[in-house]
N, C-alpha and C positions, 0 to 999 in steps of 0.2 A: 773438364777441372773447372768450379765459378769462380772466373777472377773477379767480374759482375758482385756485388753483393746480394744487389738484388735477387740473384741467381739463387744465392744458395739455397732457398728456400724450400728449392722443388731436389735438393739434394739431400736435406735433410728428410725432407717427410718420404724417399727411396730408401731410405735406411731403416727409417720408423715402419716404414709397412715390411722391408723385411724380416726387420723384428718380432714384429707382429706375426707374421706366418710363419716365424720358428728356421730362420736363416740364420746359419752363426758365421757365415765367411762370405766377405764380398772380394772377386777384385776388379780393382781398377787400377789407371794410365795412371804413373808416375813422370811420364815424358811428354814431352810434347817437342820436338828439336826442329834449329827453324822457322822458317815462314812465318804463316800471322800469327800473331800471338802466342809464341811458344813459351816454352818454361826456360827451354838450355836454347841463350838467345845463337848463341859460337860456343866450339868447346871451352866449358869451365866457366861461359857470363852467363848470366841467369836473370832472368824477366821478377823479381823477387815480388809482384801481384801475383805470379801465376804459382808462385812458392808459395805463399801466403792461405793461396786458396785448397792448395794440398794440405793446408797446414790444417786449415777445417775440415776438409775432408776426413782427416787422420782421428782428429777433435771428435764429430760429430758419431764416425763409427766407435769410438770409445762409451759417447754418451747413453750409446744402444747395445749394448753389449756384443757390438760383433768385431772381429775379426776379421786381418786385410791382408790380401795380397796383394802388393804393390809389383807389378810390370815396367821394366826399366828400359826395352827398347822398342819398336815393330819390327816384324820384315819387310813389311810392307810400307807404301810411302806416304802413306796416312802419316798426319803428325807428325814427317823425319822421317822416321824408320833408317834401318842401316842408309839407305840410299843417302843418306844428308850429310852421316858421316866419311862415305866414301867422298859425299861433294866437299869436303870441308879442310878432307887431309889432298885433292886436286886443287884445292884455292891456294892452299900452303904451298903447294911445290910438290906432289910428294907423288909419283907416278904410281896409280894403282888402276889395274883392268877392269875390275865388274865388280856388282854390290860384292859379288861372292869374297871378293878381299876382306871383308870384311873379316873375316872369319881368323885371315893371317897375316896381315899388314901388322905390322909393329906401329905405324903409326896411330891407325883407326883405335887399334887397341889400348893403346897410348889415353887417345882422345875418350874413350868408352869408360877406359879404368878409372878414371878422371872424373868422368859424371859421375860414375858410385859410390865413390869415396863424398864425393862434394852431397849427394842424397842421405845417405846410410848415416852422413854424421852432421845434418841438419838437427837443431834443435829449433822444433816446434814453438812460433812465435805465441800458437793461444796454450801449450799444455807445460815449455818449458823443457819440456821430454826429447832427449834426442831421438831421431826414429831408429838406429841401432837398437836402441834400448825401449823401445816407448812394447808394452806388451800387446796393442791393437794391433801392432806388425805382424802378419803370423806368416809368414813368407815373403820370402821375394825371388820373380819370379824373372832369368836371365833376356828372355825375349819373346814378343808373341810371336806365336805359329815360324819358330824358325826354321828354315829349310834353304837348303845351299845348291843350286841347278846343278852346279859343275860339278855337283861329286851326290849323285843319290845312294847314295849307298848308307849314306850316314857315316860314314869313316871323321870326312873330314869336321864333323862338330863331335866327333866324340872321341876324336883324338886326342893324348898327353898335350901337344904341340898347339892343339885349336883353339878359337878363341872361348867355343863356349864352356872348356874343359879348366881353362888356363881363369875365367875368372868363377867360374863355379868356386875352385879354389881356393882363390883369393879372397874372394869374397869369404867363403866360409873361415878361413884365417881368421877375420877382422869384425868376428859377429860374433861375439858370445853368448854358448848356448843359455837360456833359464827352465827352469822347474816347471815350469806354467805357460812356453810357447814353444813351439818349433819355430827358429830362427832360421830355417834354410832356402838355398835357392831352391824351386822347387816346379818340375814336370806337371804343366796342365793342359786335361781336357777337356773341350768343351762341348757341347751339343747343341738339341735342338734347332739347329738351322734347315725348319723346311719349309716354313712359310713360302717364301718368292717359288719356290715348284709346284710344278702343273697337280693339278689334281689333290693338293693340300687340303686336310679338316681339320678341324678341333679333335675328332676325333683319334687319327690317324697321329697328329701330335701327341694327343693321349697316352697312346698306344707304346710309343718311341719313348717317352720318360716314365713310364710306369714298365717298360723292359729293362730298361735302362739301371735306371731308382732299387729294381730287385733284383738284377745282379748284382749291383754294387754292395746293396745292405745284409744279401748273402754272405759276400766275399768278409764284408768287414767283422760282420757275429762273427766269423772264425777267425778274426785276427787277420788274412790273407789281404790280396796286393789293393784295394778296393776301399781306398779312406774317404772319399768323399768322389760328385758330383758338381760341375759347375753348367750352368744353364746361360745362354744369349737372346736378351742383358736384359738387367732388371730397369726400368724407368719410373718413374713416378708424374702422371699429368702436368703436360705443360712441357715436355724439354723433347720437341716437338724437328728440333733439330737434329737429334738425337739419331730420330729413327731411321730406322733399315729395313725392315718389314718380319726380322726376328723377334724383339725386344717383348720384356712381355711389362706388362700396367697391370700390377696388382686391382686398379677400380674399373680396369676394364676386360681382362679378364675371365673368360667366362669360370663358373663354378669351377669346373670340372679338374680343369689344369691346375688353379691355384690349391684346387685339395692334394692332389697328387703331390705339387710340391710342399707344401704344408706336411701332410701325414708323411714323409720324408726326411724333411728335415729334424723330423718331432723320435720319428725312429730312431736315425741313425745318433742326435743328443744321445737320448738313452742307453745307448749302449756302452759297455764298462770293458773300455779298453783299457 
């Protein structure tokens, strides 16, 4: 998030380019828990400068006609993640065995539920609109790449008493539907992480994109399960600290890749749902 004002032009540039290529939905983090430059300093305590940076992202997305999927916590330790919640519980004197207790500990559930409440009720300092009422926010993602290593069956994640199911029900009950935007927790599948693998070529990446996009479009046009696809990750020039080898920067991107992405965005937008 652009907590430094001088970096905000990079966010504006990325969103403007996304809109120009026909993209309609962008996923971004609405979390940074503990550690350096956090959004949530400790349970329920926030860095206002970082929150204002998120306000700016939401406002700029609206300016360029984009919708946002806001992700509320990370499975991984980057930017805190579920491990930070576990550490906060330990610091408060509660016994938690491992990161997987994120999905079962009442203490951690309380921390996370409170954080969700604070984020969705946030009043944007630029627009004056609460996040939960802002049509720019298309959906909420409960966790980036969730997994429970002690139960690879997935039952813990999906059980009625599990953290994710509990929070999904709670979040749904606290956000009213709008006729113009779906405001529901969603499952997000990203693709395109092929840059660092041996044998990478632009042609192979383009073939991957085309295959996935064609399958999504074929499903969406008959009201099937596929309603869109996200690639990882859109950046603008100058955002070098965020490069991880998988980035798409349209000003540097081969024409073939940019064209595939743009064509998919526009044909999906043309569907009459």
